[in-house]
C-alpha positions as a Markdown table, in Angstrom:
| # | Residue | x | y | z |
|---|---|---|---|---|
| 1 | Gln | -2.0 | 10.7 | 10.6 |
| 2 | Leu | -0.6 | 7.7 | 8.6 |
| 3 | Gln | 2.0 | 5.3 | 9.8 |
| 4 | Ala | 3.4 | 2.7 | 7.4 |
| 5 | Ser | 5.5 | -0.2 | 8.7 |
| 6 | Gly | 6.6 | -3.7 | 8.0 |
| 7 | Gly | 9.3 | -3.4 | 5.4 |
| 8 | Gly | 12.5 | -5.4 | 5.4 |
| 9 | Leu | 14.6 | -7.9 | 3.6 |
| 10 | Val | 13.0 | -10.9 | 1.9 |
| 11 | Gln | 14.3 | -13.6 | -0.5 |
| 12 | Pro | 13.0 | -13.8 | -4.1 |
| 13 | Gly | 9.7 | -15.6 | -4.1 |
| 14 | Gly | 9.0 | -14.7 | -0.5 |
| 15 | Ser | 6.2 | -12.7 | 1.1 |
| 16 | Leu | 6.0 | -9.6 | 3.2 |
| 17 | Arg | 3.1 | -7.7 | 4.6 |
| 18 | Leu | 3.1 | -3.9 | 5.1 |
| 19 | Ser | 0.8 | -2.1 | 7.4 |
| 20 | Cys | -0.7 | 1.4 | 7.2 |
| 21 | Val | -2.5 | 2.7 | 10.3 |
| 22 | His | -4.9 | 5.5 | 9.7 |
| 23 | Ser | -7.3 | 7.6 | 11.7 |
| 24 | Gly | -10.5 | 6.2 | 10.2 |
| 25 | Pro | -12.8 | 7.2 | 7.4 |
| 26 | Thr | -14.3 | 10.7 | 7.4 |
| 27 | Leu | -16.3 | 12.8 | 4.8 |
| 28 | Asp | -13.0 | 13.7 | 3.1 |
| 29 | Phe | -11.0 | 10.6 | 3.7 |
| 30 | Asn | -12.4 | 7.5 | 1.9 |
| 31 | Gly | -9.4 | 5.6 | 0.4 |
| 32 | Ile | -5.8 | 4.4 | 1.0 |
| 33 | Ala | -3.4 | 4.1 | -1.8 |
| 34 | Trp | -0.1 | 2.3 | -1.8 |
| 35 | Phe | 2.8 | 3.7 | -3.8 |
| 36 | Arg | 6.4 | 2.7 | -4.3 |
| 37 | Gln | 9.5 | 4.4 | -5.5 |
| 38 | Ala | 12.6 | 2.5 | -6.6 |
| 39 | Pro | 16.0 | 4.2 | -6.9 |
| 40 | Gly | 16.2 | 6.2 | -10.1 |
| 41 | Lys | 12.6 | 5.5 | -11.1 |
| 42 | Glu | 9.4 | 7.5 | -10.9 |
| 43 | Arg | 7.0 | 6.8 | -8.1 |
| 44 | Glu | 4.5 | 4.1 | -9.1 |
| 45 | Arg | 1.0 | 3.6 | -7.7 |
| 46 | Val | 0.7 | 0.0 | -6.5 |
| 47 | Gly | -3.0 | -0.1 | -5.6 |
| 48 | Cys | -5.9 | 1.4 | -3.7 |
| 49 | Ile | -8.6 | 0.3 | -1.3 |
| 50 | Ala | -11.9 | 2.1 | -0.4 |
| 51 | Ile | -12.0 | 2.2 | 3.4 |
| 52 | Ser | -15.4 | 3.7 | 3.8 |
| 53 | Ser | -17.4 | 1.3 | 1.7 |
| 54 | Ser | -18.7 | -2.0 | 2.8 |
| 55 | Asp | -17.1 | -3.9 | 0.0 |
| 56 | Gly | -13.6 | -2.5 | 0.3 |
| 57 | Arg | -13.2 | -2.2 | -3.4 |
| 58 | Thr | -9.6 | -2.5 | -4.6 |
| 59 | Ser | -7.6 | -1.8 | -7.7 |
| 60 | Tyr | -4.0 | -2.8 | -8.6 |
| 61 | Ala | -1.2 | -1.9 | -10.9 |
| 62 | Asp | -0.6 | -4.4 | -13.7 |
| 63 | Ser | 2.9 | -4.9 | -12.4 |
| 64 | Val | 1.6 | -6.4 | -9.1 |
| 65 | Lys | -1.8 | -7.8 | -10.1 |
| 66 | Gly | -2.1 | -11.4 | -8.9 |
| 67 | Arg | 0.8 | -11.1 | -6.5 |
| 68 | Phe | -0.2 | -8.2 | -4.2 |
| 69 | Thr | -3.4 | -7.7 | -2.3 |
| 70 | Ile | -4.7 | -4.9 | -0.1 |
| 71 | Pro | -6.7 | -6.3 | 2.8 |
| 72 | Arg | -8.1 | -4.1 | 5.5 |
| 73 | Asp | -9.1 | -4.3 | 9.2 |
| 74 | Asn | -11.6 | -1.7 | 9.9 |
| 75 | Ala | -11.7 | -2.4 | 13.6 |
| 76 | Lys | -8.0 | -1.6 | 13.8 |
| 77 | Asn | -8.1 | 1.3 | 11.2 |
| 78 | Thr | -5.4 | -0.6 | 9.4 |
| 79 | Val | -4.8 | -1.3 | 5.7 |
| 80 | Tyr | -2.2 | -3.9 | 4.6 |
| 81 | Leu | -0.2 | -4.5 | 1.5 |
| 82 | Gln | 0.2 | -8.2 | 1.2 |
| 83 | Met | 3.1 | -8.9 | -1.1 |
| 84 | Asn | 3.7 | -12.4 | -2.4 |
| 85 | Ser | 6.1 | -13.9 | -5.0 |
| 86 | Leu | 8.4 | -11.0 | -4.5 |
| 87 | Lys | 11.0 | -10.2 | -7.2 |
| 88 | Pro | 14.1 | -7.9 | -7.3 |
| 89 | Asp | 11.9 | -5.5 | -9.4 |
| 90 | Asp | 9.8 | -5.0 | -6.2 |
| 91 | Ile | 12.7 | -3.3 | -4.4 |
| 92 | Ala | 11.5 | 0.1 | -3.4 |
| 93 | Val | 10.5 | 2.5 | -0.7 |
| 94 | Tyr | 6.7 | 1.9 | -0.1 |
| 95 | Tyr | 4.4 | 4.6 | 1.0 |
| 96 | Cys | 0.7 | 4.7 | 1.9 |
| 97 | Ala | -1.4 | 7.8 | 1.2 |
| 98 | Ala | -4.8 | 9.0 | 2.3 |
| 99 | Ala | -7.2 | 9.9 | -0.4 |
| 100 | Ile | -10.3 | 12.0 | -0.4 |
| 101 | Asp | -12.2 | 9.7 | -2.7 |
| 102 | Ser | -12.6 | 5.9 | -2.6 |
| 103 | Gln | -10.7 | 5.4 | -5.9 |
| 104 | Cys | -7.7 | 7.3 | -4.6 |
| 105 | Arg | -7.6 | 9.9 | -7.4 |
| 106 | Val | -7.2 | 12.8 | -5.0 |
| 107 | Leu | -4.5 | 12.4 | -2.4 |
| 108 | Lys | -4.4 | 14.5 | 0.8 |
| 109 | Arg | -1.7 | 13.1 | 3.0 |
| 110 | Trp | 1.3 | 10.8 | 2.9 |
| 111 | Gly | 2.8 | 8.5 | 5.4 |
| 112 | Gln | 6.4 | 7.8 | 6.0 |
| 113 | Gly | 7.9 | 5.2 | 3.7 |
| 114 | Thr | 9.2 | 1.8 | 4.5 |
| 115 | Gln | 12.0 | 0.1 | 2.6 |
| 116 | Val | 11.4 | -3.3 | 0.9 |
| 117 | Thr | 14.5 | -5.2 | -0.3 |
| 118 | Val | 14.3 | -8.5 | -2.2 |
| 119 | Ser | 17.6 | -10.3 | -2.3 |
| 120 | Ser | 19.1 | -13.8 | -1.8 |
């Protein structure tokens, strides 16, 4: 089961941290991906983190590289999406998804979305 939370309203240039609580890695659950979908736009993959490997390897979309990171807390079975330098283009519903593989190529389950709004 996945539970995403932490969305809200933030000013341009501000920061926000989303959380995704999961059930812990298994043989068929090795990665968490973050996606977002803005009104009228296609869903975009934001990034991915390996939850079963010791290095927690991550990857990011070019649109967020350098601004967003995906840290994890294995003790809490939680993955975060740390969003800095937010812009109006980041307005979207954000989702986390469980992946079978550590590179998040094969998704198996979606969490509920959380709304992020960037506005002054």
